C-alpha positions in Angstrom: 3.8 19.5 -2.6 3.3 15.9 -1.6 6.3 14.0 -0.2 7.0 10.9 -2.5 6.0 7.6 -0.9 8.7 5.0 -0.2 8.4 2.2 -2.7 8.2 -1.4 -1.5 9.4 -4.1 -4.0 8.7 -7.9 -3.9 12.1 -8.6 -2.3 11.4 -6.2 0.6 7.8 -7.4 0.9 8.8 -11.1 1.2 11.2 -10.3 4.0 8.3 -9.4 6.3 4.9 -9.7 4.5 2.9 -9.4 7.7 4.3 -5.9 8.1 2.4 -4.5 5.1 -1.3 -3.9 4.5 -3.4 -2.8 1.6 -5.7 0.0 2.7 -8.5 2.0 1.1 -7.3 5.3 -0.3 -10.5 6.9 1.0 -9.3 6.7 4.6 -9.0 10.2 6.1 -5.2 9.8 6.8 -4.4 8.4 3.3 -2.3 10.7 1.2 -3.3 11.9 -2.2 -1.5 11.0 -5.4 1.0 13.5 -6.8 -1.7 14.9 -9.1 -4.1 15.6 -6.2 -6.4 12.7 -6.7 -7.2 10.0 -4.2 -5.7 6.5 -4.5 -8.2 3.7 -4.7 -5.8 1.5 -2.7 -2.6 2.5 -0.8 0.0 0.5 1.0 0.7 0.8 4.7 3.8 -0.2 6.6 2.7 -1.2 10.1 6.2 -1.2 11.5 6.9 2.5 10.6 3.3 3.6 10.6 3.6 5.2 7.2 1.9 4.9 3.8 4.0 3.3 1.1 3.8 2.5 -2.6 3.9 -1.1 -3.8 5.5 -2.2 -7.0 3.0 -3.7 -9.4 3.9 -7.3 -8.5 3.4 -6.7 -4.7 0.2 -4.8 -5.4 -1.2 -7.6 -7.6 -0.4 -10.2 -4.9 -2.1 -8.2 -2.1 -5.2 -7.5 -4.3 -5.4 -11.2 -5.1 -5.2 -12.1 -1.4 -7.8 -9.4 -0.5 -10.2 -10.8 -3.1 -9.9 -14.3 -1.6 -10.6 -13.2 2.0 -13.8 -14.7 3.5 -16.6 -12.1 3.7 
């Protein structure tokens, strides 16, 4: 059984935004969702080196930022 991922809300995220990354769920080390499927995107905490779940508000903010990165 998969260990539940720690959830990061907007309050925690805003305390140290550089600490968190949005990574592809297709990375070899990325965990599967509780139903055994792959996440399309998954959060990563660079300070603790662990995958995390973002609340919807944090996820939307990170996806928006990712879409505005120069190619």
